[in-house]
LOMAR-8791 format. One record per atom (N, C-alpha, C): x, y, z; atom name; residue in three letters; residue number from 1. Coordinates in steps of 0.05 Angstrom, whole numbers, plus 5000, padded with zeros to 4 digits. Atoms other than C-alpha are relative to their C-alpha. Last residue first. Layout:
<atoms>
- X|Y|Z|CA|Ala|NUM
...
</atoms>
This chain:
<atoms>
- 4989|5016|5015|N|Arg|149
- 7908|1290|8594|CA|Arg|149
- 5032|4991|5005|C|Arg|149
- 4995|5029|4989|N|Arg|148
- 7879|1315|8657|CA|Arg|148
- 5011|4984|4980|C|Arg|148
- 4979|5004|4976|N|Glu|147
- 7891|1385|8641|CA|Glu|147
- 5003|4975|5008|C|Glu|147
- 4975|4997|5009|N|Ile|146
- 7854|1379|8577|CA|Ile|146
- 5023|4996|5017|C|Ile|146
- 4996|5028|5010|N|Arg|145
- 7792|1349|8613|CA|Arg|145
- 5032|5004|4980|C|Arg|145
- 4997|5023|4983|N|Asp|144
- 7794|1407|8660|CA|Asp|144
- 5006|4973|4989|C|Asp|144
- 4972|4993|4989|N|Ile|143
- 7799|1458|8605|CA|Ile|143
- 5010|4978|5018|C|Ile|143
- 4980|5008|5023|N|Phe|142
- 7739|1430|8570|CA|Phe|142
- 5026|5003|5011|C|Phe|142
- 5000|5024|5007|N|Ala|141
- 7698|1434|8632|CA|Ala|141
- 5018|4989|4980|C|Ala|141
- 4985|5009|4979|N|Gly|140
- 7716|1502|8648|CA|Gly|140
- 5003|4967|5000|C|Gly|140
- 4971|4995|5003|N|Leu|139
- 7698|1524|8580|CA|Leu|139
- 5017|4987|5022|C|Leu|139
- 4990|5012|5014|N|Leu|138
- 7631|1490|8593|CA|Leu|138
- 5030|5003|4992|C|Leu|138
- 5000|5028|4989|N|Arg|137
- 7618|1520|8655|CA|Arg|137
- 5008|4981|4979|C|Arg|137
- 4977|5004|4977|N|Ala|136
- 7639|1588|8630|CA|Ala|136
- 5000|4969|5008|C|Ala|136
- 4975|5000|5015|N|Phe|135
- 7596|1583|8565|CA|Phe|135
- 5024|4993|5022|C|Phe|135
- 4998|5027|5015|N|Thr|134
- 7535|1560|8606|CA|Thr|134
- 5027|4996|4985|C|Thr|134
- 5000|5020|4981|N|Thr|133
- 7541|1618|8655|CA|Thr|133
- 5009|4973|4989|C|Thr|133
- 4971|4997|4989|N|Val|132
- 7553|1664|8596|CA|Val|132
- 5004|4980|5018|C|Val|132
- 4976|5009|5018|N|Asp|131
- 7492|1637|8561|CA|Asp|131
- 5026|5000|5008|C|Asp|131
- 4999|5030|4999|N|Ser|130
- 7446|1641|8625|CA|Ser|130
- 5018|4989|4981|C|Ser|130
- 4981|5007|4975|N|Thr|129
- 7469|1714|8635|CA|Thr|129
- 4998|4968|4996|C|Thr|129
- 5016|5006|4979|N|Asp|128
- 7437|1723|8562|CA|Asp|128
- 5019|4993|5023|C|Asp|128
- 5007|5033|4997|N|Trp|127
- 7488|1749|8512|CA|Trp|127
- 4980|4999|5028|C|Trp|127
- 5025|5012|5014|N|Asp|126
- 7485|1819|8482|CA|Asp|126
- 4997|4970|5004|C|Asp|126
- 5024|4985|4995|N|Asp|125
- 7533|1853|8532|CA|Asp|125
- 4976|4987|4986|C|Asp|125
- 5025|5015|4999|N|Phe|124
- 7581|1794|8531|CA|Phe|124
- 4973|5015|5003|C|Phe|124
- 5001|5026|5015|N|Thr|123
- 7641|1827|8503|CA|Thr|123
- 4975|4984|5003|C|Thr|123
- 5007|4984|5027|N|Asp|122
- 7622|1896|8540|CA|Asp|122
- 4998|4974|4980|C|Asp|122
- 5031|4993|4996|N|Ala|121
- 7620|1857|8609|CA|Ala|121
- 4993|5011|4969|C|Ala|121
- 5015|5022|5003|N|Tyr|120
- 7688|1828|8590|CA|Tyr|120
- 4969|5006|4994|C|Tyr|120
- 5004|5012|5029|N|Ala|119
- 7715|1894|8577|CA|Ala|119
- 4986|4972|4990|C|Ala|119
- 5014|4980|5021|N|Val|118
- 7689|1920|8640|CA|Val|118
- 5002|4991|4970|C|Val|118
- 5028|5011|4991|N|Lys|117
- 7716|1859|8681|CA|Lys|117
- 4980|5020|4981|C|Lys|117
- 5007|5022|5012|N|Asn|116
- 7784|1873|8647|CA|Asn|116
- 4970|4989|5002|C|Asn|116
- 4998|4994|5027|N|Gln|115
- 7787|1943|8670|CA|Gln|115
- 4992|4977|4983|C|Gln|115
- 5027|4983|5004|N|Gln|114
- 7767|1924|8737|CA|Gln|114
- 5000|5008|4972|C|Gln|114
- 5024|5021|4994|N|Arg|113
- 7821|1867|8741|CA|Arg|113
- 4974|5015|4991|C|Arg|113
- 4996|5016|5028|N|Ile|112
- 7874|1921|8710|CA|Ile|112
- 4974|4981|5000|C|Ile|112
- 5006|4985|5021|N|Ile|111
- 7853|1967|8770|CA|Ile|111
- 4998|4986|4973|C|Ile|111
- 5032|4994|4999|N|Ala|110
- 7859|1913|8821|CA|Ala|110
- 4990|5016|4981|C|Ala|110
- 5017|5028|5007|N|Met|109
- 7924|1891|8795|CA|Met|109
- 4973|5004|5004|C|Met|109
- 5002|4998|5029|N|Arg|108
- 7950|1962|8802|CA|Arg|108
- 4984|4974|4987|C|Arg|108
- 5017|4977|5013|N|Glu|107
- 7927|1965|8874|CA|Glu|107
- 5003|5002|4969|C|Glu|107
- 5027|5008|4991|N|Leu|106
- 7957|1896|8894|CA|Leu|106
- 4982|5021|4987|C|Leu|106
- 5008|5022|5025|N|Thr|105
- 8022|1914|8857|CA|Thr|105
- 4972|4991|5006|C|Thr|105
- 5003|4988|5031|N|Asp|104
- 8030|1979|8897|CA|Asp|104
- 4991|4980|4983|C|Asp|104
- 5025|4985|5000|N|Ala|103
- 8016|1939|8964|CA|Ala|103
- 4992|5013|4975|C|Ala|103
- 4999|4975|4984|N|Thr|102
- 8071|1893|8948|CA|Thr|102
- 4973|5014|5001|C|Thr|102
- 4997|4977|5015|N|Pro|101
- 8060|1824|8921|CA|Pro|101
- 5000|5021|5021|C|Pro|101
- 5026|4984|4991|N|Ser|100
- 8080|1766|8961|CA|Ser|100
- 5003|5021|4981|C|Ser|100
- 5001|4975|5016|N|Phe|99
- 8137|1711|8946|CA|Phe|99
- 4970|5014|5007|C|Phe|99
- 5033|4996|5009|N|Leu|98
- 8152|1654|8992|CA|Leu|98
- 5003|5029|4992|C|Leu|98
- 5008|4967|4994|N|Ser|97
- 8230|1636|8991|CA|Ser|97
- 4968|4997|4995|C|Ser|97
- 5019|4986|5020|N|Ala|96
- 8258|1563|8995|CA|Ala|96
- 4995|5027|5010|C|Ala|96
- 4982|4993|5022|N|Arg|95
- 8325|1538|9031|CA|Arg|95
- 4978|5014|4980|C|Arg|95
- 4985|4975|5001|N|Arg|94
- 8289|1553|9096|CA|Arg|94
- 5018|5001|4975|C|Arg|94
- 4978|5010|5015|N|Asp|93
- 8235|1497|9084|CA|Asp|93
- 5020|5027|4999|C|Asp|93
- 4998|5030|5003|N|Asp|92
- 8175|1502|9130|CA|Asp|92
- 5024|4987|4981|C|Asp|92
- 4996|5014|4975|N|Pro|91
- 8185|1572|9151|CA|Pro|91
- 5000|4971|5000|C|Pro|91
- 5026|5021|4992|N|Asp|90
- 8192|1594|9080|CA|Asp|90
- 5005|4988|5024|C|Asp|90
- 4998|5028|4999|N|Pro|89
- 8245|1652|9079|CA|Pro|89
- 4972|4983|5006|C|Pro|89
- 4991|5007|4974|N|Glu|88
- 8216|1716|9055|CA|Glu|88
- 5010|4973|5005|C|Glu|88
- 4994|5024|4995|N|Ser|87
- 8206|1752|8990|CA|Ser|87
- 5006|4997|5031|C|Ser|87
- 4981|5002|4975|N|Thr|86
- 8176|1814|8966|CA|Thr|86
- 5001|4970|5002|C|Thr|86
- 5007|5021|4979|N|Val|85
- 8139|1829|8901|CA|Val|85
- 5024|5003|5020|C|Val|85
- 5029|5011|5004|N|Phe|84
- 8131|1888|8852|CA|Phe|84
- 4994|4976|5020|C|Phe|84
- 5020|4994|4978|N|Gly|83
- 8193|1924|8869|CA|Gly|83
- 4974|4994|5001|C|Gly|83
- 5020|4979|5007|N|Leu|82
- 8227|1923|8802|CA|Leu|82
- 4983|5007|5023|C|Leu|82
- 4982|4978|5007|N|Asp|81
- 8285|1879|8833|CA|Asp|81
- 4983|5026|4991|C|Asp|81
- 4990|4990|4974|N|Lys|80
- 8234|1831|8860|CA|Lys|80
- 5018|5024|4998|C|Lys|80
- 5021|4990|4988|N|Leu|79
- 8196|1824|8794|CA|Leu|79
- 5007|5014|5029|C|Leu|79
- 5006|4973|5011|N|Ile|78
- 8262|1815|8758|CA|Ile|78
- 4978|5013|5015|C|Ile|78
- 4980|4982|4996|N|Arg|77
- 8285|1761|8805|CA|Arg|77
- 4993|5028|4991|C|Arg|77
- 5001|4998|4975|N|Leu|76
- 8217|1723|8802|CA|Leu|76
- 5019|5022|5009|C|Leu|76
- 5021|4979|4998|N|Gln|75
- 8220|1729|8725|CA|Gln|75
- 4998|5009|5031|C|Gln|75
- 4994|4973|5015|N|Arg|74
- 8286|1698|8722|CA|Arg|74
- 4979|5021|5003|C|Arg|74
- 4980|4991|4981|N|Ser|73
- 8266|1642|8773|CA|Ser|73
- 5009|5026|4989|C|Ser|73
- 5017|4990|4978|N|Val|72
- 8204|1629|8733|CA|Val|72
- 5021|5013|5015|C|Val|72
- 5010|4976|5009|N|Ala|71
- 8246|1626|8666|CA|Ala|71
- 4986|5010|5028|C|Ala|71
- 4984|4980|5002|N|Ser|70
- 8297|1576|8702|CA|Ser|70
- 4984|5025|4990|C|Ser|70
- 4990|4991|4979|N|Lys|69
- 8241|1532|8729|CA|Lys|69
- 5023|5023|4995|C|Lys|69
- 4983|5014|4987|N|Asp|68
- 8203|1520|8667|CA|Asp|68
- 5014|5015|5025|C|Asp|68
- 4976|4994|5008|N|Met|67
- 8141|1552|8657|CA|Met|67
- 5023|4985|5013|C|Met|67
- 4990|5014|5017|N|Gly|66
- 8071|1521|8664|CA|Gly|66
- 5027|5007|4987|C|Gly|66
- 4994|4988|5024|N|Val|65
- 8041|1579|8701|CA|Val|65
- 5010|4983|4977|C|Val|65
- 5026|4981|5010|N|Ala|64
- 8010|1547|8759|CA|Ala|64
- 5000|5010|4973|C|Ala|64
- 5020|5015|5003|N|Ala|63
- 8062|1491|8771|CA|Ala|63
- 4974|5018|4986|C|Ala|63
- 4990|5017|5025|N|Ile|62
- 8121|1539|8762|CA|Ile|62
- 4972|4983|4992|C|Ile|62
- 5007|4981|5021|N|Val|61
- 8084|1589|8812|CA|Val|61
- 5005|4980|4972|C|Val|61
- 5029|4999|5001|N|Ala|60
- 8074|1529|8864|CA|Ala|60
- 4996|5021|4971|C|Ala|60
- 5009|5025|5011|N|Ala|59
- 8150|1511|8856|CA|Ala|59
- 4968|5002|4995|C|Ala|59
- 4992|5002|5030|N|Pro|58
- 8172|1587|8865|CA|Pro|58
- 4987|4972|4987|C|Pro|58
- 4976|5010|5008|N|Thr|57
- 8134|1586|8930|CA|Thr|57
- 5005|5000|4968|C|Thr|57
- 4991|5028|5014|N|Val|56
- 8077|1623|8946|CA|Val|56
- 5026|4999|4990|C|Val|56
- 4972|4999|5007|N|Pro|55
- 8051|1680|8996|CA|Pro|55
- 5004|4970|4988|C|Pro|55
- 4978|4993|4984|N|His|54
- 8007|1693|8960|CA|His|54
- 4997|4992|5029|C|His|54
- 4992|5022|4980|N|Gln|53
- 7962|1652|8914|CA|Gln|53
- 5022|5009|5024|C|Gln|53
- 5022|5020|4996|N|Ala|52
- 7925|1702|8869|CA|Ala|52
- 5006|4982|5023|C|Ala|52
- 5021|4980|4990|N|Val|51
- 7977|1763|8871|CA|Val|51
- 4976|4976|5005|C|Val|51
- 4988|4991|4973|N|Ile|50
- 8034|1712|8862|CA|Ile|50
- 4975|5014|5012|C|Ile|50
- 5001|5027|4982|N|Thr|49
- 7998|1677|8805|CA|Thr|49
- 5006|5009|5027|C|Thr|49
- 5027|5006|4991|N|Arg|48
- 7984|1744|8772|CA|Arg|48
- 4998|4977|5017|C|Arg|48
- 5006|4982|4979|N|Leu|47
- 8060|1764|8780|CA|Leu|47
- 4966|4993|5006|C|Leu|47
- 4986|5011|4973|N|Val|46
- 8082|1698|8744|CA|Val|46
- 4985|5018|5021|C|Val|46
- 5013|5025|4993|N|Ser|45
- 8034|1716|8686|CA|Ser|45
- 5009|4991|5031|C|Ser|45
- 5034|4990|4990|N|Tyr|44
- 8054|1790|8686|CA|Tyr|44
- 4990|4971|5009|C|Tyr|44
- 4999|4994|4974|N|Gly|43
- 8128|1762|8682|CA|Gly|43
- 4973|5010|5012|C|Gly|43
- 4996|5025|4975|N|Ser|42
- 8112|1720|8628|CA|Ser|42
- 5008|5010|5023|C|Ser|42
- 5023|5016|4996|N|Pro|41
- 8084|1782|8588|CA|Pro|41
- 5003|4976|5020|C|Pro|41
- 5003|5019|5024|N|Gln|40
- 8149|1822|8601|CA|Gln|40
- 4973|4985|5002|C|Gln|40
- 5011|5023|4992|N|Leu|39
- 8143|1880|8653|CA|Leu|39
- 4992|4984|4974|C|Leu|39
- 4976|5016|4996|N|Glu|38
- 8184|1944|8642|CA|Glu|38
- 4992|4967|5002|C|Glu|38
- 4981|5005|5028|N|Pro|37
- 8127|1980|8607|CA|Pro|37
- 5025|4984|5005|C|Pro|37
- 4973|4986|5001|N|Ser|36
- 8089|1969|8675|CA|Ser|36
- 5013|4995|4973|C|Ser|36
- 4989|5005|4970|N|Phe|35
- 8017|1944|8695|CA|Phe|35
- 5024|5017|5002|C|Phe|35
- 5009|4984|4978|N|Arg|34
- 7990|1971|8630|CA|Arg|34
- 5009|5001|5025|C|Arg|34
- 4993|4973|5007|N|Glu|33
- 8043|1941|8587|CA|Glu|33
- 4984|5018|5018|C|Glu|33
- 4976|4999|4989|N|Ser|32
- 8032|1871|8625|CA|Ser|32
- 5010|5026|4996|C|Ser|32
- 5000|4994|4970|N|Asn|31
- 7958|1879|8612|CA|Asn|31
- 5027|5002|5014|C|Asn|31
- 5013|4973|4993|N|Glu|30
- 7965|1892|8538|CA|Glu|30
- 5001|5004|5032|C|Glu|30
- 4985|4979|5007|N|His|29
- 8012|1831|8535|CA|His|29
- 4990|5026|5005|C|His|29
- 4974|5000|4981|N|Ile|28
- 7970|1787|8574|CA|Ile|28
- 5016|5022|4993|C|Ile|28
- 5011|4989|4973|N|Thr|27
- 7905|1808|8530|CA|Thr|27
- 5026|5000|5021|C|Thr|27
- 5002|4971|5001|N|Ala|26
- 7949|1793|8465|CA|Ala|26
- 4991|5012|5026|C|Ala|26
- 4972|4992|4999|N|Arg|25
- 7963|1725|8491|CA|Arg|25
- 5002|5030|4995|C|Arg|25
- 4993|4999|4970|N|Val|24
- 7891|1712|8510|CA|Val|24
- 5029|5012|5001|C|Val|24
- 5016|4977|4982|N|Ala|23
- 7868|1735|8440|CA|Ala|23
- 5012|5000|5030|C|Ala|23
- 4988|4975|5008|N|Arg|22
- 7920|1686|8404|CA|Arg|22
- 4992|5023|5016|C|Arg|22
- 4976|5002|4992|N|Val|21
- 7900|1626|8448|CA|Val|21
- 5013|5029|4994|C|Val|21
- 5005|4992|4969|N|Leu|20
- 7826|1641|8435|CA|Leu|20
- 5028|5007|5010|C|Leu|20
- 5006|4971|5000|N|Arg|19
- 7841|1641|8358|CA|Arg|19
- 4997|5011|5031|C|Arg|19
- 4974|4984|5009|N|Ala|18
- 7880|1573|8366|CA|Ala|18
- 4994|5031|5000|C|Ala|18
- 4979|5000|4977|N|Met|17
- 7821|1548|8408|CA|Met|17
- 5027|5019|4992|C|Met|17
- 5010|4981|4987|N|Glu|16
- 7771|1569|8347|CA|Glu|16
- 5019|5003|5027|C|Glu|16
- 4998|4975|5015|N|Asp|15
- 7814|1525|8299|CA|Asp|15
- 4991|5026|5017|C|Asp|15
- 4974|4995|5003|N|Glu|14
- 7813|1467|8347|CA|Glu|14
- 5006|5027|4985|C|Glu|14
- 4996|4991|4968|N|Val|13
- 7741|1475|8361|CA|Val|13
- 5030|5002|5002|C|Val|13
- 5006|4972|4995|N|Ala|12
- 7733|1472|8284|CA|Ala|12
- 5002|5009|5028|C|Ala|12
- 4983|4981|5011|N|Leu|11
- 7769|1410|8280|CA|Leu|11
- 4994|5031|5000|C|Leu|11
- 4976|4998|4985|N|Thr|10
- 7725|1376|8327|CA|Thr|10
- 5021|5016|4989|C|Thr|10
- 5008|4985|4971|N|Ala|9
- 7664|1397|8292|CA|Ala|9
- 5024|5001|5017|C|Ala|9
- 5004|4970|5008|N|Asp|8
- 7694|1371|8227|CA|Asp|8
- 4995|5017|5023|C|Asp|8
- 4978|4994|5002|N|Ala|7
- 7706|1301|8259|CA|Ala|7
- 5004|5033|4990|C|Ala|7
- 4988|5001|4976|N|Arg|6
- 7638|1301|8286|CA|Arg|6
- 5028|5006|5000|C|Arg|6
- 5008|4978|4988|N|Glu|5
- 7613|1317|8219|CA|Glu|5
- 5014|5006|5027|C|Glu|5
- 4986|4979|5013|N|Asp|4
- 7656|1262|8186|CA|Asp|4
- 4990|5025|5012|C|Asp|4
- 4971|5002|4990|N|Ser|3
- 7633|1211|8240|CA|Ser|3
- 5015|5024|4988|C|Ser|3
- 4984|5021|5010|N|Thr|2
- 7559|1227|8227|CA|Thr|2
- 5029|5005|5010|C|Thr|2
- 4976|4986|5013|N|Met|1
- 7514|1270|8271|CA|Met|1
- 5018|4975|4989|C|Met|1
</atoms>
């Protein structure tokens, strides 16, 4: 492969990643709407982190979602006001809180995850299992390198 071909291939990856980001944003928006019409996509991202890591501190949520502190604080307040999460004092640091999903939130998220699983299964319907596995491995390796930059 020549250096021009490599440069073109690299730019093609950039173009495809932009398409992927748009698709992911659309999916997050759809999922937030399915979860609750009152929930913003940024709140859904915060909520997914809480479901995955609970009980979790705001600092851990900030690190996971890559949002600024004020935005996460606002979303945590909204999620709590809507009854989607609970909070309790962090026993290791009484100034901080630990956030956990409610039972209803866990049920709703499980339904959405199942719906997404079906959608992804349909997307990969005509792919060999080894291709799906390779795709996941390569995508993970790519994201790992981006995160280390």
